[in-house]
N, C-alpha and C positions, 0 to 999 in steps of 0.2 A: 049270979045272977049280973046279967051284962047291963048295963046301964045305957038306956035309949038317947041317942044324938039330937038334940033340937035340929031341925031342919030351918031355914032363913031364905024366905021369898029374898029372891033379887030382881029389880028391873034392870035394864043397861039396853044400850046398842052394840050390836056385833053386825060389824061390814054394813052398815047400813042398814040393819033390820032388827024392831025393836024383839026383845029377850025375856022371858019371864021364866025363870028356874028357881030352883028349892036348893040351897047349897049345905053342906054340913060346917059347921065353922071351923073344920080342919081343912077341908077343901082347898088347895091352891088353884088360882087361874088358868095353869097350865093344865092342870088333871080336869078341870070344869071343860076348858074348849078340845083337847086331845080326844080324852076319855067320853067324855060325855054330850057333848056338839058333836064329835068326829072330825075336827078341822087336822087335815094333816100338816097344815103348814105350821103349826105351833107346835113344835117338836120334844119331845123330854131327851135332854141331856144330861145335866149332873147334877140337877136341883136343888143347889146349892150358889145359882148366881154367878158360876165361875165360867160357863162356857158360850151363852148368848144366842143359842140354839132356840130358846123360847121366848126372845124377842118378841113382842107387840108393841102399838100403840096404844096406851092408857090416857084419854083424855088430852090428843094432841103429842103426851111425851112417851119416848120408849123406854120399855120397862122390862126386866125378866119375869113372865109369867109364871116363872118356879118360884119367887119370893112375894107375889100377889096373894092374898088371900081371897077365895071369890068373894068372901061375902062384902071385899070392899068396894066390888064393883058398882054397887047400888047408883042407878042414877048417872053411871058412867057413859063415856063412848069407848066402846073397845075395837081396835083395826086389827086385825091381821097382813102379813103379807098379800093376803088372795083381796081382800075388801079396799088396799091401797091401791092395786093396781087397777079398779075398774074403772075409774075415772078422772084419773090422776094422769095427766098428761108428761110428768118430769118425771114421774113413779115410773112410766112406762119406757122414757128416755134412758132411765136408768136401768131396767131391766136389759133393754137393749144394749146398755154399754157392757152391762154382766157378759153377755152374750158375745158379743165385739170383741172382747179383749181375753178372749179363750182360759174364761175360768175355769181351770178342770174342776170345782167345785162336784164334792159328792153329792151334793142336796141336801144335807142334813144343816149347816148352818145357812146356806143363802138365804132360808127366807126369812132368818134372823139380822144378818147384815144388810138385805133390803130394805128391811123396815129400821136398821140407825142410819141407813145411807142418805135414806128417804127425807127423815127429820132432819137432817144435818140438813139436804139442800132445799128444806122448806123453811128453817130458820136463815140459812146462808147460802144464796143462790151459787156464790162464787168463794169457795170456802180455801183456805189454806191449807198447803197442806198438810200441816202442823193442826189442826181444827177437823180434818179429817182422820187422821189417825187416833187423835181422841177420840172421836164419834164410833172408829170402829174397835178401839182397846180393848173392847170387854167380849169381844168374839173371838171363840179358839176357832181357824182353819187348819187343818195337817195336812191339803190338797193343795192348794194355791200359792197360799201367806198372803200377807198382808200388803206388799208390793202391787200384786197382779188389783187385788182390789180397791187400793189407794187410786189408778190407773183409770179403772174404771169410772170411779164415782167423778173422777177430774174428767173425764172425758164427757159424763153426763152432767157434770156444773156447768152454767150458762157459758154460752160459748167456749168450754174448757178452758177457760180461764181460771187464774190461779190468783187469788188473793196475796199481796205479799208483805201486806205487815198483817 
């Protein structure tokens, strides 16, 4: 006989919209977002927090959705790349910079990279090269590599300036 799992009711805000869902205690946020809520920009990658493709904002901080249990998001704010782009001028500038710097991304890692870079620019409008590299270090991109991503983030930074200290 199989034992039924208890479902937990969770309320949270997703991309500005209230959500109320029943989640299994073993379900990840990545599974909830992609499989059940049909958000294509929260991608499935390694399921171990090694690749960064599932990066989303959780209460203002970038997290790997594959490492966060869906039950943990009760009363939280979750934003995906799509939600960040809606009303955020800095995010839109970042998206343009990714396009202008000819990032040949296959688009698997792009949403996660945009979320992490957006979080960095939100905290540090003119980040140093070291800070940019640290912010994207948890992302694997086999198409463009980190140098093109760093150039795009620099271009999107306030005035394209870099902190020297």
